[in-house]
N, C-alpha and C positions, 0 to 999 in steps of 0.2 A: 400534516405530516406524519406519517404511520410510524412505528418503532422499527418496523423492518428496511422503511426507507431510510432509515434516519443510519439505522445500524451499518446497512448497504454505504451511503456518503462518507461514516467514519473509516469505511474499512476502504474505500477509493484513496480517501484522503491519507489512511497509512500506507496502500502500495508504495512500494520502493520506485526511482525510476529506472530505466535502464543503466544510467552510468552509475547510482547509487550501488546496484546489483555487482557491477563491473566491479565497484571498486571494493565490495563485500569479497566475490570471488577470490580478486587481485588479492586482497587481505588473508584470507585461510589457505591459498592455493598457492604456497611458491610455484607453481608449476607454472600459471599465468601471470608473473609479476614482469613483465615487460616492461622496457624501457620505452618511452617517447623517442620516434627518430622523425625528421623532417628533412624534405628536400630529396637530393639525388639519392644520399644514401638510402633514403626509406625506398624508394622507387627500385632501387640494387640488389634493398633486403627483401621487398618484394617477389622482386624477380626470380633471385635464390629461391626463394620458398614455392612459388609456382614451377621451378625447374625439378626442385626435389620433388614435388608430389607427380610430377609428369614421366622422370625419370623411373620412379620404382613402380608404378601403374605400365610400362613400358617393361621394364627388368622382368617384373613378376609373372607377366602376361606374353609377351612376345618376346623377349628378347634371350641371350643364350650367356649373360657376363658370368666366369666361372666365381665359384663360390667366394674367395678371398679377395677378389677384383670389388664383387658385389657389398659386399660387409667393409670394404674402406671407403667405397663412395659414399655409401651410408653414414660411414664414420666422420668422413671429414665434414657433410655437410650441416650433420649435428652437431659435434663440435666449435665449426667455426658460427656458425648462425647461434650458438649460447653465445658465445663471447660478445656478437655484435647486438643480440637482442636482451639481454640482461647484466645487469650494472654489479659489479665486483662486492658493491652494500648495499641492504636494504634500505637506509635512509639517504633521504633527498640531500642535492647537495647542499644547501642550506642549512641542514644540521651540523657539518661539517665548516663551514666558513670561521673564518677568524678574523679578528678586528687588528688592526696594526699594529698596536702594543703588544696586543697578545702574542700575534707573529713572531715579534722582531725578540721576545720572551722563549717562547718556543726555539726556535731559532738556534738560539745561545742555547740550551740545554740539548738540544739535538747534538750540535757539534761536539760540547762536552761529552757525549757517552758514545757519538762515534770513537774521540779518544780512548776511551775506559776500553769501549771493543775491540778497539785495534790491540792495546796494550794486553789485554787479556787473552788475546786470540795468539799474539805471539808469546806470551805465558806460555798457556794451554801448550804450544807445538813445543816447545822446548821440554814442559815436564810430560808429556808423552799423555795429558787428560783434555787432549785440546777439544773432543767431542760437547764435554759436557760442557767446557765453559762456553766454546762458541756460542749454542744453544743459549748459554743465559745470555751474553751478550748481544747478541739477533734479537732477544725477548725484549732486553731495557732499549734498543734502538728503536724496536716497532712501536714499543709501549707509549715514547714522549715525542714522537716523530707521524703518528700515524694520522693525526687532524692533517699536517701539512701536507703527508702523501695524499690524503684523498682529495684534499684541497688540489693540488695540481691535477690529479687526475680527471676532476672535474671540468678542469678549466680548458685542458687543451683539446678538442674535440672537430669530428667532422659530420657534421649533421647528427647531433646531440652522440653519438658514440664517439666515446675518447680515442684518441690515437694508441693509444699501448693496446686496446681490445681490437683494433683494425689489426696490430701488426701480430696481436698473441691468434688472432683469426687465421691470419696466413699463413703463420706455425702451423697450425693446426690441422691445416689442410696439407702443407709437405709434411708432418711425421706421421698423417693416417693413411695417404694415399705412397708414402715411399716402398712400404715393404711391399704391398700389393700390383705395384707397376715393374717392381724384377721378375728375371724369366722364374716361371716355376723350377726351373732345375737347380737355380744359382737360389732360391731360396732354400727347396731342401738339403743341398749343399750345408748352408750357414746353421741350421738348426742343430744346437747342441753346441755350434762353436761361431759366434756371431763375432762379428768384426767391432773395433772399436767406434765407427760412424753407427752400423747395427744399434749398441748397445746409448749412443747418443741419442737417437731415433727413438730408441725405446724408453727411455730416461724421460723423453721430451713430451712424448707422448702419454706415459704416466701421469706426469705432473698435467698434463692437461684435462685430462680426462678425469682427476681429480677435483679441478678448478671449477670445471664445468658443470659437475654433479652437485660442486657445491651453491653455486650458481643458482642451479636449477630447481634444485631440491632441498637443499640444507646441509648444516654441517654434518648430519649424525653418520650418514653413508659414508661421506668420505673419510672421515676418522674410523669408523670399522676398519675400510679397507687400508688405512695406515697401522692399525693394527695390527691383522693380519698380514701385512710385509713385516714387518718389527718380530712376529712370529718367526715367520720364514726366517729372518737373519738370524735370529739371535735362539733357534728350535733348542742347542747343547742344553741351554739354561732354563728350561721351560720346565712345572716339577711336574712330577708323578708320570702319569700315563701321557702327558700330551709332548713328551718331552722326546727329540728327533734330533738328528745331526747338524742341522741347520743350513743354510744357503748363501754361498755368496751371491755378490749383487750381480754377478754376469750369468749368474745360473739361474736369478731371479727374473731378470732381463728376458733369457732367454726363455724362458719358458710361459712369463707374462705377454710378451712381443712378438716372440717368431713363432710358435706354435699355433695350432687353434682353443687351447686351452685356456687360455686367459682374456686380455681383452678383444680381440678378435672371434670370440669362442659362442657359443649356443644361445648367448643371452644377448647379445648383437646382431645375429646370424638373423635369429626369429622376427627380433624388430625389422631388419631390415625386408626381410621376407612376408610377412604377413601382417605384423602389426600393424605397420603404418598404413596398410592398404584399409583394412579393420577403421581404424580410426578416420581415416579421409574419408571411411563409407557411412560413418555415423555422421561428418560434421554433414554431408551433404546432403544424406537421408531428412535429416533435420531442418536443414535448407528449404525443402522443397514440401514441404508442410505435414511431415509425419509424426515428427516429435506433436504438432499440433491437434493432430488425431489422435492419436494419442490423450494426451490432454482432455480435450473435449469428450470421447467416448468414456473416459474413467468419469467423466462427472454425468455423465447418462444414466453409465450402468450403476454409481453407487451412491448418486447426491441426495436424493430424494431420502433415504434412510436415516436413522436414529445416528447424528455427530457424522452425518455424509461430507462433508468438507476433509473429514481423517481419512475417511473410507477411500475418496475421491484421492487422495496421495496417494496412499499405499496403491492402487489401480495404476496411476498414471506413472510412478516410481517406479512399476514392475514393465509397465509397457516402453515405458525409456529405458530400462536397464536392457532392451533386446537389442538396443543402439549404440548404448554409451558405456564406459564401464569408469567412467569416473565416480565415486559418491561426490565431489565436491559440486562440480558441473550439473550433477542432477539436480542437487540440494537447490541451489540457484536456478535451475531454470523452472523447474517444477513449484518448488517453493515461493515464487515470485507472486503465483496465483492462490495457492490453498493454504499458504499459515496466515493470510488476511482473512480469509473464509472461513479458515478454522477458528480463529480468534471472534468473527465476528458471531456466531452461532453460540460461542459460550465456552470454548475451550481455553482455558490459562494460557499466557504468550509460551510459558516455559515447556508447557507440553506441546503445543501446534509445533513449536521449532524442533521437538526431539522427535515428533512421528515425523516429518517432512525427511531429516537426516536418519533415522533408522529405515526405513523403506527406501531412502535415494541409495545407502550402502550394499542395497540387493542388487543394484543395478552389475556389481562386479560377480555377482554369482548367478546373472539370470544368462540363459543361452538366449542367442547364440554368439554373442560379444566375448563378455566373461573376463574384458580386463585383457592386458597380455598373458596371464598364467595361463590360458587355455592352451596356446600355442607353444607354451614352453612344456607344459606336459607331454603336448603331440611330440614334440622331440625328445624327449628325456624316456617316454616309457612307450616309445615307437608306436603306437597306436594311432587309428582314425580320428579327426576331429569328432564328427558322428558320436562315436563311441567317449569323447568327453562331454560332447555337450548332452548326453544320454545321462551319465550319471549325476552330471550338475543338474537336472530339473526339479525330482520329486524334494531335493534340500531346500532346494530355491522356492518353491512353493509354501515348503515348510514352514520357512523363515517368514513370507508373506501371511500365513497365517497363523504364525504366532502374533506376529504386528495387530493381526485383524482383530484377533479375540481379545486382546487388551484395549483396543481401539474401541468395540462393541461396549464393553464393561464399563469402559470411565463414560462412555458416551449414556449407558443407562444410570449408571450410578446417578450422574451428575444432569438426568434427564434434560440432555440438549436432541435438538430438532435437526432435521435434513435441510437442506436446499429447496426454498419456495420453488417453484415452477418457472417463475422469469428471472430466476437465477442459474437455470442450467441451459445450455444450448439444445436443440432441436435436432435428434438423432439421424434424422431424414438428412435437414441443410447440412451438418456435418459431414457426412457419409458421401452429399453430391458434392461437396467441395473438394474433400481432400481426397476420396477412395483413390484414386492414383497414385498416393505417396505410398501403399502399400505394398504395389508390384514389387519394387526394387527388394525388399525384407523377402518376400513369397520365393524372388527367383534366387534372391542370396542362400535361404534358408533349403531349397528345393535342391540347390548342386552339392552343399554339403552333405545332404541325404543320403541324396545319390553316388555318394562315392569319390566325388571329383575333390583335388586340392584345395587346402581355404584360400590360396591365393589365387588360385582361377579364378573359384568362387566370389570371392572381392572384386575380383578384376572386372568381372560382368555385373556385379551388382552396382559397382560405382558407373560403366557405359548406362546402365538402368535408370538411376538417378540422375544420370544427366540427361538421355533422352525422355522420360517423364516429365523433369522441369524444363525442357524447352515446349514440352506438347502439354502443359496443365496451362489452362488458362486461368486459374486461378494463384497459384504461385509460381506465374511465368519465371524461370530462369535467363537472367541475361548473361551477357559474355562480364560483365563487370561483376555479378555474383558468382560466376563460377568462379572468376579471379580471385575472388575475395575467401570463396569457398576454399579454394587451395590452399590459399596464403594462411588461413585459419587451421586447416588442419595438417597442413604442413607444422607450425607453430605448436600447436596441442602435441605432437610427437617428442620435440626436441627434449625436456626433461625428462621424456621416460627413457628417449633414448643414451641420455648422457647417466642416467642408473644402470641402464645395461652395459654401456661399458664396465663401467663400475662395479660392477657387480661380478664382469669377469676377473674382474682382480682378484674380488677374492674367491670367484669358485676355482680361478689358476693357485692361488694361494694352496688351497682344500687339495686339487690333485696334486700339487707339488708333494706335499707333506702327509696326504694322508689323516690331517686332522678330522674331518667326517667322522671318518672309524672308528678314533680317539675319543672324539667328543660321545658319539652314539654308546661308547663302553660306558665310558662315564655314567650317562643318564641313564644307561638299563641298571647295571652299578649303584646307581644312588635309588633307584625305584626301585631295586630287588634288598636291598636294607629296608627300606621304607615299610615295602610289603612284608619279609619278613617279624620286623617289630610290632605292628600291626596285627598280623594274624596270629601274634601271641598273644594278645591281649583281647583280642574278637572271641566272643562267648559261644558262635555259631563256628562250626565247622563247614558253612555255605561255602565260603570261598577259597582257593588253593593259593599257597603262597605267588603263582604264576599269576594269577587274577590280580591280585595286588599289586604285582610287579607293573601290569599291562597297565592299570591303572593311574599307578602314578607317573610312568612314563608318558600318557598323555596329556597327567595334570602339570606335568615339566617342562613337557615342549607346548603345550596351551600358553602359560605363563610366558617361555619364552617370544614366543610369536605375537603378543599380545605387546611385551616391553619393544619390542623388535621396530616392530610394526608403528609404533608410537611417535616414531622419530623418521623412518622412513617410506618409502611407496611400498604398496601392498606387494607388487611382482619382486622387488627386490627381496624384501623380508621371504617372500615364497621362495625365492631360487636360493637363497643364503642358509636357512632351517632346514630346507628340505633335505641337503646335505649332510646336515647332522640328524633329523626326522629319519630318513629310508630307513637306512643304516640302523640306527636301534628298534624300529619297529621293526625292521624283517626278523630281527633276532627273536622277537615274540610273535613270531607269524604272520603279521599283517601285511596284506598285500599289497604291492606297491599303489596301484590307484588310490586305493584306498587313503594312505600314508602322506601323500601328494594332495587327497582332498583335504585332509585332516588341518594340514599345515596350510591349505591356503586359505579356508574357515579362518584360522585365527586371525592370520594376517589382516584381514579384510577388517574381521570386528576391531582393530585398531583405531578405526575412522569413529569410531562411536564410542572410544573406552576413555574417561577421563584418565590421564589429566591433560592427555595431548589428542583432545575428540574431536579434530578439524574438521569434518560434515555436522557436527551438531555444534561446532563454534560459527561455523558460518549459517546453520540456519537459527541460530539464536541472536546475529547481527540481522537479518531480513525481522523476527521476530520481534524485538526490542527487549531480548529478555538477557537474564543472568545465566551466562556460558557455561558455569561449571555448573548449575541448575538443569539447565537442558542438556547437558553431557549426559549426568547421572540417571534421570530420563529416559533418556536417549537407550542406555544398555541395559536399563530395565527392561524399555520394551523389546530391544535386541536378544535376548536373553534367549528368546529361541534358537539364534544362532550360535548360541555359546552349546547348548544341546545335541545339535542336532550333529554336528561332527561323531560325538560320543556314540550317540543310535549307530551311525554308517559303522563307526569301527567295528561294535559288537554283534551288528547285523549287515552284514556287507551289502546284504539283497536290495537295501534303499536305492543302493548306485545303478541295479540294472544289468551293467552288462559285467558283474566280476565275478569269481569262477564260483560255480555250483548254485549259481542264480536257480530260484522256484517261483512261480506266481504266487503260491502260497506261502512262502517264506517272508515274500515281498508285501504281502498283503497285510500280516502278523505284525509288522514290524512299522507299515503306515498307520496300520490303524492304533497300533499303540505308541507310537509318538505325537498324532496328532491327540491321543487322551493324554498324555504325559505336558506338551505345551498347552493345552488347555487349561492343562491342573493347576501349573505355575503363573499360567495368566490368569486365573482365580486367586492364588497366590498375592503376586504381585499387585492385583488387581483392588482387592479386598474385596472385591462382589462376585456374585453369584445369580443365583433369586434374590438376594436381597443382602444388605451388607452382613458383612463379613468379621465378626471376634479375632483377636490374634491366638489364640490358642486354633480355630479354625484354617487360620491359613496356612500357620505353620506347620500344622498335619499335610494339607494338602500341597504344598513345598515339597515335605520331605516323601510323602507317596511319590509324587511322581517323579523322583529320582527312580524306581523301579523301573522304568518305562524307559532307561537307560538303554537298557539290553531288553528291547522286547520280546516277549514268548509268551505262549500262553501259559503256562503255568505262573510267572511275573505280574501278568495282566491280570490272570483270575485274583491272584494275590491283592495287586492294587484296587480292582476291582470291591473285596470285599474289604478292606481298609477305610474306603472313601463313602463306603455307603453310608454310614450313617450321617457323615457330614452332609450328602446330598439329602437324605430325609431331614436333618433340621432346617436345610437353605427352605425345603422346600415348606415347612412348617411356617417358617417366618415369613415367607409370601405369603400365604395363606391367609396366616394373620394380621398381616399389613393392607391385605383388599378387604377385610374384613370392616379395616378399622376406618380406609378410606370409605368404603360405601356406607 
């Protein structure tokens, strides 16, 4: 057996099974942590998911459902199905099992603390500080009784679903549909003065929304929403510029429930109208073979070159990004093939996982899907989707260009080979088998570019997927396949739907209290203070205080985006922080589209930013590498994504559709950005034509910062400063070749 054959056999042994890949995705992506259900309940849930898909397809394409009712139906599907498919806790029931002796002891403790809790409540009621003591009592009771509560919760089930969750699902449907089913005239009369039943329903819907987000997304987003609600309630006690008049509970529920500024706001509306259909399109397109076509063609294009599998990961992830907006799903889908191949040709395990994770995060910034954020931008900015997609094109290409540079340099430094001919698919065979699957994507892009609405394009893209699936002899779409695809597509929308409803709570508080402008003022004021301090000690007068203020504002907003994005989905991060960033950057004369894209990019970056780099951790699970090391390497590989937003803030021409766009400015910006990304890639890789000493790496990294604001003068200065390093690298390369000869 040859060494290549032995390595290939080893790679096959290292490749994970579908079940193992699904478990990795479930572990690192809370949005896919569905509970197992059986029997008639499983059939009912599947039917509900299919009904959800068919309803959205019909309503967006052919129906005439009024806005509030459409959002209510979508919300009722999302909340009820989250309760049926997501458990109240991540641990298995066995983790909460209690033996009889421990159960008796715990029961005694539970009763004791219940008694103490009742006494505390009675005392608190008398002395007037009952909210604080009540919270303490409830916390104590919960602390000592949660094991028994969880055991009872898992014990009484129907088809694997706890009875309490069935009841919560029913209540979620009632609370979601109560207001939309009221006559429009009656709703208009009660806005501003809701009755007691409306307050009850609004409170119930608010609590149910927070709980579904906790189950499907994690605790961070609901905690943020609760903090905002407390801020609305205790506004008079807020510090400094954040102080406001406060609001009663009736006022909060009126704004969050009775108006279109809260739970039924833009976020849930975009999910219902656009995002659901595009997620469903991505699932169907993958099912009819488009994902396999992308992976195979990436291998044909890049597999033969130095470090070929890593370049295949970049191209395949870029292609997959056109139909999927999920970083973790992309990582698992393409990484199952590319990560073992990278390890086989000699890449370290942590580097292999990092390449795949970094490439896969590009899916959220790659047209035409862009995750959900693109459609939120369409609604907020009131511009056509094609303008958003055009603006996203070149920043996405620069992201992949940055990864490609680092991967290529790493391959050259390590002397890695490409794939052999017998390890790659044949281009003619790939096209013969899968060419039909590209038709739905072509139709989708054509309809968007021709000016059709996003939902119109998605509806007919879905129709095209079904037609191609039925006609394609290689990937024939049976009725069972279609049913499963609709189930899978609807499941994939549940977590993002719950997050959108919760984000509606945050946005509602922002509009109720005006905190967005207040926080924006704080950011700008802080940036101005920092700019004044730096300007006073800076030896040259090249930059004005306003320049420093803009720079520090961008840095502060970028840090906030990365921190927020570490715990909540990208779209939620984008919606929350753009309410702060847009007012702050508007004061600094940054165009709205640029401000929105800046926040969006840094929210995506959180997926590969330790300590909570979920895409990198999923890739580490496939690669068998250290998760934190993989995350650090992924961030290093994705450093271009951290620079690109600064580039298009200082030179908006990169986004194509901004005010004052010229092809000359665009060309200078693109060339300058590519040069800067190449330099920082060399600095991090420590290699250009030959290994680089530390001083050359630092010098090249610092010079690359001149290209954040590309222009003829800065590019010329950068070229002059970098020329000595290029000359030294060329000489070192020449000496190495002579020595080898």
